[in-house]
A tleap script that builds the chain and sets N, CA, C and O, in Angstrom:
source leaprc.protein.ff14SB
mol = sequence {
  NMET ARG THR ILE ILE LYS LYS VAL ARG LEU
  ALA VAL ALA ALA GLY ASP SER ALA GLU ALA
  ASN ARG LEU LEU PRO GLU ALA LEU THR LYS
  ILE ALA ARG VAL ALA SER ARG GLY ALA LEU
  HIE ARG ASN THR ALA ALA ARG THR ILE SER
  ARG LEU THR ARG ALA VAL ASN LYS ALA CLYS
}
set mol.1.N position { 105.948 45.350 88.283 }
set mol.1.CA position { 107.208 46.037 88.155 }
set mol.1.C position { 108.135 45.276 87.208 }
set mol.1.O position { 108.774 45.875 86.343 }
set mol.2.N position { 108.205 43.969 87.374 }
set mol.2.CA position { 109.124 43.201 86.540 }
set mol.2.C position { 108.725 43.246 85.068 }
set mol.2.O position { 109.583 43.208 84.186 }
set mol.3.N position { 107.430 43.327 84.808 }
set mol.3.CA position { 106.943 43.341 83.428 }
set mol.3.C position { 107.391 44.612 82.708 }
set mol.3.O position { 107.846 44.555 81.566 }
set mol.4.N position { 107.261 45.750 83.371 }
set mol.4.CA position { 107.647 47.012 82.724 }
set mol.4.C position { 109.163 47.081 82.524 }
set mol.4.O position { 109.635 47.654 81.542 }
set mol.5.N position { 109.919 46.502 83.449 }
set mol.5.CA position { 111.378 46.462 83.296 }
set mol.5.C position { 111.732 45.620 82.071 }
set mol.5.O position { 112.600 45.996 81.283 }
set mol.6.N position { 111.059 44.483 81.916 }
set mol.6.CA position { 111.305 43.629 80.758 }
set mol.6.C position { 110.965 44.358 79.463 }
set mol.6.O position { 111.692 44.239 78.477 }
set mol.7.N position { 109.873 45.108 79.456 }
set mol.7.CA position { 109.478 45.849 78.255 }
set mol.7.C position { 110.535 46.879 77.865 }
set mol.7.O position { 110.846 47.039 76.685 }
set mol.8.N position { 111.090 47.580 78.865 }
set mol.8.CA position { 112.132 48.570 78.582 }
set mol.8.C position { 113.363 47.869 78.029 }
set mol.8.O position { 113.939 48.314 77.036 }
set mol.9.N position { 113.769 46.779 78.663 }
set mol.9.CA position { 114.964 46.061 78.209 }
set mol.9.C position { 114.784 45.483 76.813 }
set mol.9.O position { 115.725 45.489 76.019 }
set mol.10.N position { 113.592 44.986 76.500 }
set mol.10.CA position { 113.333 44.471 75.156 }
set mol.10.C position { 113.374 45.585 74.122 }
set mol.10.O position { 113.884 45.389 73.019 }
set mol.11.N position { 112.844 46.748 74.464 }
set mol.11.CA position { 112.871 47.883 73.540 }
set mol.11.C position { 114.309 48.319 73.268 }
set mol.11.O position { 114.661 48.639 72.132 }
set mol.12.N position { 115.138 48.331 74.313 }
set mol.12.CA position { 116.543 48.699 74.145 }
set mol.12.C position { 117.250 47.666 73.277 }
set mol.12.O position { 118.005 48.022 72.373 }
set mol.13.N position { 117.006 46.386 73.551 }
set mol.13.CA position { 117.652 45.323 72.781 }
set mol.13.C position { 117.231 45.338 71.310 }
set mol.13.O position { 118.017 44.997 70.426 }
set mol.14.N position { 115.987 45.736 71.065 }
set mol.14.CA position { 115.490 45.803 69.689 }
set mol.14.C position { 115.954 47.074 68.979 }
set mol.14.O position { 115.758 47.217 67.772 }
set mol.15.N position { 116.562 47.991 69.717 }
set mol.15.CA position { 117.017 49.237 69.118 }
set mol.15.C position { 115.921 50.273 68.968 }
set mol.15.O position { 116.095 51.257 68.250 }
set mol.16.N position { 114.811 50.070 69.625 }
set mol.16.CA position { 113.671 50.987 69.551 }
set mol.16.C position { 113.793 52.034 70.660 }
set mol.16.O position { 113.152 51.913 71.704 }
set mol.17.N position { 114.607 53.047 70.434 }
set mol.17.CA position { 114.874 54.036 71.483 }
set mol.17.C position { 113.651 54.892 71.794 }
set mol.17.O position { 113.492 55.350 72.925 }
set mol.18.N position { 112.784 55.114 70.807 }
set mol.18.CA position { 111.580 55.904 71.066 }
set mol.18.C position { 110.666 55.184 72.051 }
set mol.18.O position { 110.124 55.799 72.969 }
set mol.19.N position { 110.499 53.893 71.857 }
set mol.19.CA position { 109.664 53.096 72.758 }
set mol.19.C position { 110.304 53.003 74.141 }
set mol.19.O position { 109.609 53.083 75.154 }
set mol.20.N position { 111.620 52.834 74.188 }
set mol.20.CA position { 112.328 52.761 75.470 }
set mol.20.C position { 112.187 54.076 76.231 }
set mol.20.O position { 111.982 54.075 77.445 }
set mol.21.N position { 112.294 55.191 75.522 }
set mol.21.CA position { 112.135 56.498 76.166 }
set mol.21.C position { 110.718 56.722 76.660 }
set mol.21.O position { 110.512 57.405 77.663 }
set mol.22.N position { 109.747 56.161 75.974 }
set mol.22.CA position { 108.354 56.292 76.391 }
set mol.22.C position { 108.073 55.463 77.638 }
set mol.22.O position { 107.326 55.891 78.517 }
set mol.23.N position { 108.670 54.281 77.713 }
set mol.23.CA position { 108.416 53.371 78.831 }
set mol.23.C position { 109.242 53.684 80.079 }
set mol.23.O position { 108.840 53.336 81.189 }
set mol.24.N position { 110.386 54.335 79.906 }
set mol.24.CA position { 111.299 54.552 81.032 }
set mol.24.C position { 110.669 55.298 82.206 }
set mol.24.O position { 110.794 54.823 83.334 }
set mol.25.N position { 109.998 56.439 82.014 }
set mol.25.CA position { 109.422 57.134 83.175 }
set mol.25.C position { 108.411 56.283 83.948 }
set mol.25.O position { 108.348 56.341 85.176 }
set mol.26.N position { 107.628 55.497 83.218 }
set mol.26.CA position { 106.663 54.621 83.885 }
set mol.26.C position { 107.382 53.563 84.724 }
set mol.26.O position { 106.966 53.256 85.841 }
set mol.27.N position { 108.459 53.014 84.175 }
set mol.27.CA position { 109.226 52.002 84.905 }
set mol.27.C position { 109.864 52.597 86.160 }
set mol.27.O position { 109.845 51.973 87.221 }
set mol.28.N position { 110.421 53.784 86.045 }
set mol.28.CA position { 111.066 54.421 87.195 }
set mol.28.C position { 110.058 54.700 88.302 }
set mol.28.O position { 110.358 54.518 89.482 }
set mol.29.N position { 108.870 55.139 87.921 }
set mol.29.CA position { 107.821 55.401 88.907 }
set mol.29.C position { 107.422 54.123 89.632 }
set mol.29.O position { 107.275 54.115 90.854 }
set mol.30.N position { 107.248 53.034 88.868 }
set mol.30.CA position { 106.837 51.772 89.493 }
set mol.30.C position { 107.910 51.228 90.417 }
set mol.30.O position { 107.599 50.723 91.495 }
set mol.31.N position { 109.165 51.323 90.013 }
set mol.31.CA position { 110.253 50.837 90.861 }
set mol.31.C position { 110.317 51.644 92.147 }
set mol.31.O position { 110.456 51.075 93.230 }
set mol.32.N position { 110.217 52.955 92.040 }
set mol.32.CA position { 110.260 53.809 93.235 }
set mol.32.C position { 109.086 53.529 94.158 }
set mol.32.O position { 109.249 53.531 95.379 }
set mol.33.N position { 107.911 53.289 93.603 }
set mol.33.CA position { 106.734 53.004 94.410 }
set mol.33.C position { 106.901 51.699 95.180 }
set mol.33.O position { 106.559 51.626 96.361 }
set mol.34.N position { 107.422 50.672 94.522 }
set mol.34.CA position { 107.634 49.382 95.176 }
set mol.34.C position { 108.669 49.519 96.295 }
set mol.34.O position { 108.513 48.933 97.366 }
set mol.35.N position { 109.714 50.290 96.043 }
set mol.35.CA position { 110.751 50.486 97.063 }
set mol.35.C position { 110.215 51.269 98.250 }
set mol.35.O position { 110.565 50.981 99.394 }
set mol.36.N position { 109.376 52.248 97.989 }
set mol.36.CA position { 108.848 53.060 99.093 }
set mol.36.C position { 107.913 52.251 99.985 }
set mol.36.O position { 107.752 52.556 101.167 }
set mol.37.N position { 107.299 51.217 99.412 }
set mol.37.CA position { 106.413 50.348 100.193 }
set mol.37.C position { 107.188 49.275 100.943 }
set mol.37.O position { 106.612 48.552 101.757 }
set mol.38.N position { 108.474 49.162 100.682 }
set mol.38.CA position { 109.303 48.208 101.406 }
set mol.38.C position { 109.398 46.837 100.768 }
set mol.38.O position { 110.015 45.942 101.345 }
set mol.39.N position { 108.817 46.642 99.613 }
set mol.39.CA position { 108.873 45.343 98.953 }
set mol.39.C position { 110.218 45.123 98.262 }
set mol.39.O position { 110.565 43.994 97.915 }
set mol.40.N position { 110.962 46.189 98.065 }
set mol.40.CA position { 112.260 46.146 97.401 }
set mol.40.C position { 113.191 47.065 98.169 }
set mol.40.O position { 112.812 48.183 98.518 }
set mol.41.N position { 114.405 46.608 98.435 }
set mol.41.CA position { 115.351 47.453 99.170 }
set mol.41.C position { 115.666 48.701 98.354 }
set mol.41.O position { 115.745 48.643 97.127 }
set mol.42.N position { 115.843 49.815 99.031 }
set mol.42.CA position { 116.032 51.086 98.316 }
set mol.42.C position { 117.296 51.088 97.477 }
set mol.42.O position { 117.319 51.705 96.412 }
set mol.43.N position { 118.346 50.418 97.922 }
set mol.43.CA position { 119.575 50.370 97.122 }
set mol.43.C position { 119.388 49.519 95.874 }
set mol.43.O position { 119.931 49.837 94.816 }
set mol.44.N position { 118.633 48.452 95.992 }
set mol.44.CA position { 118.322 47.622 94.826 }
set mol.44.C position { 117.507 48.420 93.819 }
set mol.44.O position { 117.741 48.339 92.613 }
set mol.45.N position { 116.559 49.182 94.316 }
set mol.45.CA position { 115.746 50.023 93.437 }
set mol.45.C position { 116.611 51.072 92.738 }
set mol.45.O position { 116.467 51.305 91.538 }
set mol.46.N position { 117.500 51.695 93.488 }
set mol.46.CA position { 118.371 52.718 92.906 }
set mol.46.C position { 119.281 52.115 91.837 }
set mol.46.O position { 119.512 52.720 90.790 }
set mol.47.N position { 119.790 50.925 92.113 }
set mol.47.CA position { 120.666 50.247 91.154 }
set mol.47.C position { 119.898 49.893 89.876 }
set mol.47.O position { 120.413 50.069 88.772 }
set mol.48.N position { 118.688 49.404 90.027 }
set mol.48.CA position { 117.865 49.045 88.869 }
set mol.48.C position { 117.530 50.278 88.038 }
set mol.48.O position { 117.609 50.252 86.810 }
set mol.49.N position { 117.157 51.354 88.719 }
set mol.49.CA position { 116.846 52.606 88.022 }
set mol.49.C position { 118.066 53.106 87.255 }
set mol.49.O position { 117.956 53.530 86.105 }
set mol.50.N position { 119.218 53.054 87.899 }
set mol.50.CA position { 120.446 53.521 87.263 }
set mol.50.C position { 120.785 52.701 86.026 }
set mol.50.O position { 121.143 53.253 84.986 }
set mol.51.N position { 120.673 51.391 86.142 }
set mol.51.CA position { 121.010 50.521 85.010 }
set mol.51.C position { 120.047 50.700 83.841 }
set mol.51.O position { 120.466 50.717 82.683 }
set mol.52.N position { 118.767 50.832 84.144 }
set mol.52.CA position { 117.786 51.060 83.076 }
set mol.52.C position { 118.035 52.391 82.373 }
set mol.52.O position { 118.011 52.475 81.145 }
set mol.53.N position { 118.275 53.430 83.172 }
set mol.53.CA position { 118.506 54.753 82.597 }
set mol.53.C position { 119.747 54.774 81.718 }
set mol.53.O position { 119.741 55.354 80.633 }
set mol.54.N position { 120.816 54.132 82.198 }
set mol.54.CA position { 122.053 54.069 81.417 }
set mol.54.C position { 121.833 53.319 80.108 }
set mol.54.O position { 122.341 53.730 79.064 }
set mol.55.N position { 121.076 52.217 80.156 }
set mol.55.CA position { 120.822 51.421 78.953 }
set mol.55.C position { 120.017 52.213 77.933 }
set mol.55.O position { 120.307 52.165 76.738 }
set mol.56.N position { 119.004 52.944 78.404 }
set mol.56.CA position { 118.176 53.741 77.489 }
set mol.56.C position { 118.996 54.882 76.893 }
set mol.56.O position { 118.900 55.158 75.697 }
set mol.57.N position { 119.797 55.540 77.717 }
set mol.57.CA position { 120.608 56.647 77.216 }
set mol.57.C position { 121.652 56.158 76.211 }
set mol.57.O position { 121.957 56.853 75.242 }
set mol.58.N position { 122.194 54.971 76.443 }
set mol.58.CA position { 123.196 54.410 75.526 }
set mol.58.C position { 122.560 54.037 74.188 }
set mol.58.O position { 123.212 54.087 73.145 }
set mol.59.N position { 121.286 53.665 74.229 }
set mol.59.CA position { 120.591 53.238 73.018 }
set mol.59.C position { 120.231 54.393 72.099 }
set mol.59.O position { 119.884 54.170 70.939 }
set mol.60.N position { 120.306 55.627 72.595 }
set mol.60.CA position { 119.913 56.795 71.781 }
set mol.60.C position { 120.837 56.985 70.611 }
set mol.60.O position { 120.656 57.916 69.825 }
savepdb mol mol.pdb
quit
């Protein structure tokens, strides 16, 4: 999970919005899966998803 989050953040920082948009759905799925298994609190997962989505949308 942490690896895909880093990839999205690096793509946003590099200004590669196409790559960030490609990676975002995969990252959201992995975060939700980890939260549903109880390894991550659901509010933490929601906050992470929100921040990633906002960053990708801002980069467009």
